[in-house]
N, C-alpha and C positions, 0 to 999 in steps of 0.2 A: 504493500500500500504506500510505499515511500514516494512514488511519483504520481499520486492522484489525491486530490483533495475533494471530499464530498461532505458538504456541510448539512446541518440540520435544516437550513433554509432550502437546500436542494431536495432534501428528503420530503419536506412539506410540499414542494412542487409535485413530487411523485404521489403523495397522498391525495392531493387535489385531483390529479389525473386518474388515479384509481377510482375515486368517488365518481368522477364524470363517466368513466367506463361502467361503473355500477349502475348509474342512472340509465345508460343505454341498455344494459341487460334487463333492468326492471321494466322497461317499456315493452320488451318482448315477453317477459315473465307474466305480465298482466293480460296477455292475449289468451283467449280460450283455446285456440287451435295452434299448437306448436308444430312447425314444419321441421322434421328431423331427417337429416341426411346421414349417410354412413361413409366415412373416409376409407382410404385404401387399407388402413390398418384395422378396419372394422370398428373403430371408435365413432361415437355419434358426434354430430356437429349441428348446431342450430344457428338461426339468424342472430341470436344473442352473442354467440362466440365471435361472429364476424363483426358485429356492431362494436363490441368492446375492443376488438383488435384495431379497428379503424380509428377509434377515439385515442387509444394509447399511442399508436404509430404517429398520428398527427401531432399529438402533444410532445412526444419525444423529439420529433423533427424540429418543432418550434423552439424548445427550450434546451435541448442537448444535441444539436445537429451534428456535432463532430464525433458522436459515439455510435458505433454499429449496433444493430438490433437483430435479435433472433426471437421469433414468436412461434408458438405451436401452429398458428394458422398461416405462417409463411416461413416454413423451415427448410425449404429446398435451397440450401446454401452449401456450396461445395466445401469439403474438408480442406482443400487447397487454400480457399479463402479464409475459412474460419480459424485455421491454425496460425494465421498471422495476427489474430486479434489479441491484444493485451487487455483491452477493456471493452465490454459490450453490455447491452441490456438483454436480459433473458426473461421473456414474459409468457405467461399462460393467461390469455384474456378471460377465460372462464374455466377454472379448475373445478372439476366435479360436475361435468355436463350431465352425467347420469343422475346426480342429485338434483340438478336443475330440472331435468325432465320429470323426476318424481315429485317435484315441487316441495321438497322438505327443507329448503332454505340453506342447506349445508354446502354451498358453493362459494367460490372466492375469485377475486381478481388478484393475480400474482405478478408483481413487477420486481425484478432483482437486478442489481448492478454487479457484474462479475469483473474482477480484476486479477490477472495472473492466476486464473484457475480457482479463485476463492470468491464466494458470495459475500461481498463486503457491505451491502446495504439491501434492504428489501421492504416491500409493502405488501401486506395481505389484507384485502378488504372483503368482508362478507356483507353485501348490501341488505339482505333480508334481516340479518341479525343486528345490523347497525354497529358492527364492530370493525375497527380498522387498526391492525397491528403494524407497527413500523419499527425499524431499527437500523443503526449504523454500528458495525462491529468496532468496538473500542470506544464508542461514544454513548451507547445506551439504547434501550428499547422502550416503546410506549404503546399504550392501548387507548384509543378513543372510543367511547361507548356512551350512548345517551347524553351526548353533549359534554361529557367530562373526560379529561385525559389523566391517565395514571401511568406511573413508571413500572416497567416490568423488570424485576431483578430477582433471579432465583439462585444466585451464587451461593448463598448461605442456607438455602432451604433444605431441611432434612427430608429423608424419605418418609412417605406416609406409611401407616401401619394398618392393614397390609399395603404393600406398594400398589399403586394404580397404574395399569397398563392401558394405553389407548390404541385402538386398531381400526381396521376398515369395517364398514357395514357389510361387506361381502364375507363369504365363508373364510374361516381361518385355515391357511395352508398347512400342510404337514410340517414344513420347516418352522413356521411360527409356533405351531403346537409343540414341537420339540423344544423350542426356545422357552416357551412358557413353562414347560415341565421343569426346566432347570431353575426357574425362579421359585417354585414352590407356591405357597399361598399368595394370592393376589386378587385384586379387583379388576374387572375388565370393563372398559367403556368403549363404545363405538361411535364414530363420527365420520362424516365424509370429508373429502378434499384435504387441502393442506391445513385445515383446522386442527388436525391431530398434532402437528408441531406446536401450534399456538396454544393448545391446552397444556402442553409441557411448559411453554414459556410463561403461561399464566400461573403455573403451580397447581393446576387442576389434575395433572397426571405426572407420573415420574418418568415414564419411558414409552416410546413409540418404536417397536421393532418392525421394520419393513423388510421382510424376507420374501420379496416378490418383485416383479418388474415395475419400474417407474421410469419416466423420462426426466431429463435434466430440468425442463421448465416446470415440472410438477413440484420440485423440491427447493429450488434455489432461493426464492423470496422468503419462504418460511424458515429455511435453514439460517438465513441472515438474521431474521427476527429472533429465533431461538438462541443463536450464538451471541447476539447483541444483549440478550437478557441474561446471559451467563450459563447457558446450556452448551451442549456439544452434539455434533453429528459426525459419526464415524462409519466407515465401511465395516461390514461384518463378514467373516470373522477377523479380518486383518486389523481392525481398530485404528486405521489410518484415516486422516481427514477426507471427507467426501468432497471431491473437487469437480470442476467443470471444464468442458472444452479441452480435454486431454487426449481424446481419441476420436476416431471418425464417427462411430455410432453414438447416439445421444441417450442410450439407456444407462441408468444408474446400476451399480452393483447393489447387493443387499446392504442395508445400513441400519444403525441404531441411533435414534435421536432421543436424548435424555438429559436430565439434570446432572450436574457434576457429582451430586451425592450418589446417583445411581452407579456411576463408573467407579466411585471410591468405596462402594459397599464391599463387605467381606463375604 
């Protein structure tokens, strides 16, 4: 991070942009008949995904024109080009499209700033929940909710008894089941999208084990928020930092997102 400066004022600009994207999403969410298409990877996409993407791209071009952008909805960028990027925006205009389609409110706008492979700043906005999480690694993390802003800081937070694990609303994979077995007694919570990271950042959960496929845009913004709040995200089982834009494919390895107390437990 030595050769990039990203201020809280810059972060607030991204917060405003995420909220504008959220407004575009909610206009589609209010419609009675959602038009759902299926992309080449069999994942769903709606008009809300595209509307949010367009708002974010326009805003980033206006305020941060010199920084490259990669979005889930415009990801056809060659590795030859991407590997030259030192700094870029990594966005998921609508994380949790399946949750959006189910209308359960558990979807987010994710905007992350990546520098030299690290997620150094991020915003995660859940428009239905009126929750906006933001953070700059080394400077702090914040939650805006119901008109109030609070600081997120879990550095000294002890584990809950029993520990609280947050996971996907879909079925638990055999790998996650095996990991949970090693924990012993625990409480399990389920939530959609990148809100799982945010529950750890808020102190509502101790650990989020993701032992299944995700893409880099699914995790970057929320990783920045959690690590800004004093948590940690590591590859599993290697326990090395989860990084970005280090290889041609954009799939993440397995990872564990947790409080420091989780990694320090005996």
